[in-house]
C-alpha positions in Angstrom: -54.4 171.6 -64.7 -56.7 169.7 -62.5 -60.3 170.9 -62.5 -62.6 170.1 -59.5 -66.3 170.1 -60.1 -68.9 169.7 -57.5 -70.3 170.5 -54.2 -74.0 171.3 -53.8 -76.3 174.4 -53.8 -76.2 174.4 -49.9 -74.2 177.1 -48.2 -72.4 174.5 -46.1 -71.6 171.6 -48.3 -69.7 168.5 -47.3 -69.2 167.4 -50.9 -67.6 170.7 -51.6 -65.4 170.5 -48.5 -64.3 167.0 -49.6 -63.5 168.3 -53.1 -61.4 171.1 -51.6 -59.2 168.6 -49.7 -58.8 166.4 -52.8 -57.6 169.5 -54.7 -55.2 170.3 -52.0 -53.8 166.8 -52.5 -53.5 167.4 -56.3 -52.0 170.8 -55.8 -48.7 169.2 -54.8 -48.1 168.2 -58.4 -50.3 170.4 -60.6 -52.3 173.6 -60.8 -55.9 173.3 -59.7 -59.2 175.1 -60.2 -62.4 174.6 -58.4 -65.8 175.0 -60.0 -68.2 175.4 -57.0 -71.8 174.6 -58.2 -73.2 177.1 -55.8 -71.2 179.8 -57.2 -71.3 178.7 -60.8 -75.0 179.2 -61.0 -75.5 177.3 -64.2 -78.7 177.6 -66.2 -80.4 174.3 -67.1 -79.0 172.5 -70.0 -81.2 173.0 -73.1 -80.2 170.8 -76.1 -82.0 173.3 -78.4 -79.9 176.2 -77.2 -77.0 176.7 -79.6 -74.7 178.9 -77.4 -74.1 178.2 -73.8 -74.1 181.2 -71.4 -71.0 182.6 -69.9 -70.9 180.3 -66.9 -71.5 177.2 -68.9 -68.9 178.2 -71.6 -66.3 178.7 -69.0 -67.0 175.3 -67.4 -67.1 173.5 -70.8 -63.7 175.0 -72.0 -62.0 174.6 -68.6 -63.0 170.9 -68.5 -61.9 170.3 -72.0 -58.5 171.9 -71.5 -57.9 170.1 -68.2 -55.3 167.4 -67.8 -57.6 165.7 -65.2 -60.7 166.3 -63.2 -62.2 165.5 -59.9 -66.0 165.3 -59.4 -67.7 165.4 -56.0 -71.4 165.0 -55.4 -73.7 164.7 -52.4 -75.9 161.6 -52.3 -79.5 162.6 -53.0 -82.1 159.9 -53.2 -79.5 157.2 -54.1 -77.9 159.2 -56.8 -76.0 162.4 -57.7 -77.5 165.9 -57.2 -79.4 167.5 -59.9 -76.9 170.4 -59.9 -74.0 168.1 -60.8 -76.1 166.2 -63.3 -76.9 169.5 -65.0 -73.2 170.6 -65.1 -72.3 167.2 -66.6 -75.2 167.6 -69.2 -73.6 170.9 -70.4 -70.4 168.9 -71.4 -72.6 167.1 -74.1 -71.7 170.0 -76.4 -68.1 168.8 -76.4 -69.4 165.9 -78.7 -68.8 168.2 -81.7 -65.0 168.6 -80.8 -62.0 166.5 -82.1 -61.3 164.5 -79.9 -64.9 164.6 -78.5 -66.2 165.0 -75.0 -63.6 164.3 -72.3 -61.7 161.9 -74.4 -58.8 160.2 -72.3 -59.4 162.7 -69.3 -58.6 161.2 -66.0 -61.3 161.7 -63.5 -61.4 161.1 -59.7 -64.7 160.5 -57.9 -66.0 161.5 -54.5 -69.4 161.3 -52.8 -70.6 162.7 -49.5 -73.5 160.9 -47.8 -75.5 161.7 -44.7 -75.8 158.0 -43.9 -73.7 154.9 -44.2 -74.0 154.6 -48.0 -72.1 156.5 -50.7 -71.3 154.2 -53.5 -74.6 154.8 -55.4 -73.4 158.4 -56.3 -69.9 157.1 -57.2 -71.5 154.5 -59.6 -73.6 157.0 -61.2 -70.6 159.3 -61.9 -68.8 156.3 -63.3 -71.5 155.8 -65.9 -71.2 159.5 -66.8 -67.4 159.2 -67.1 -67.7 156.3 -69.6 -70.4 158.2 -71.6 -68.0 161.1 -71.8 -65.1 158.9 -72.8 -63.0 159.6 -69.8 -61.2 157.2 -67.5 -62.3 157.0 -63.9 -59.5 156.6 -61.4 -60.0 153.1 -59.7 -59.4 154.6 -56.2 -62.6 156.4 -55.2 -63.7 158.2 -51.9 -67.3 157.7 -50.7 -67.6 159.7 -47.5 -70.1 158.2 -45.2 -71.8 160.1 -42.3 -70.3 163.3 -43.7 -71.7 165.4 -41.0 -69.4 163.7 -38.6 -66.4 164.0 -40.8 -66.7 167.8 -41.4 -67.8 170.6 -39.0 -70.1 173.4 -40.0 -67.2 175.5 -41.4 -66.0 172.7 -43.7 -63.0 171.7 -41.6 -62.3 168.0 -41.6 -62.3 166.1 -38.3 -61.4 162.6 -39.5 -57.7 162.2 -40.4 -58.2 159.0 -42.2 -60.7 160.5 -44.6 -58.5 163.5 -45.1 -55.7 161.1 -46.1 -57.9 159.3 -48.5 -59.0 162.6 -50.3 -55.5 163.8 -50.5 -54.5 160.5 -52.0 -57.2 160.7 -54.6 -56.0 164.1 -55.6 -52.5 162.8 -56.0 -53.7 159.8 -58.0 -55.4 161.9 -60.5 -52.3 163.9 -61.1 -50.1 160.7 -61.3 -52.2 159.0 -63.8 -52.8 162.1 -65.9 -49.1 162.4 -66.1 -48.8 158.9 -67.4 -51.5 159.6 -70.0 -49.7 162.7 -71.1 -46.4 160.7 -71.5 -48.2 158.1 -73.5 -49.6 160.6 -75.8 -46.2 162.2 -76.2 -44.6 158.8 -77.1 -47.4 158.1 -79.6 -47.0 161.5 -81.4 -43.2 160.9 -81.6 -43.8 157.4 -83.1 -46.3 158.9 -85.6 -43.7 161.6 -86.5 -41.1 159.0 -87.0 -43.2 156.9 -89.1 -44.2 159.9 -91.2 -40.6 160.9 -91.7 -39.7 157.3 -92.8 -42.6 157.3 -95.3 -41.3 160.7 -96.8 -37.8 159.4 -97.1 -38.9 156.1 -98.6 -41.0 158.1 -101.2 -38.0 160.3 -102.0 
């Protein structure tokens, strides 16, 4: 399962439209699920609150169970939106799990900017990926001048950007599969070692 998280609180969101295209690229090789920040309507993260609400709990559990994720944010004041930051803050409660946080999750990154810049939001998200112990896909998609790329309905008008977003979705699936294969081999190796230890002890 590839989980998409992002968009903005705007009714017409270019970052959400970009995320939807990336998930379509991922859908060729995996199941996908979109968490639209506008529809999710998360409460503000409060570290003193022991139990997350229903929306936050659903987000937390879905991200933890995912094979990979795709995050998409608008560029606001040179960084990610407050809505996405709040969603990522809720993932802090995963620190109590084993493995903790988003350990070894593969995460693709997208930003949508009104101007010619977009990497600032990507860079901020990369910091969050590392803090949550995930792995950012090296291929990222900063969508510059996003209002020219998408129309008011969210339809994409730039075929090259559409191809980039689709490629990112496919990359998240491909690398997540490699990680899954590596974990399987590692478990098989551990089982073989355990069996050898039992045989030697017997």
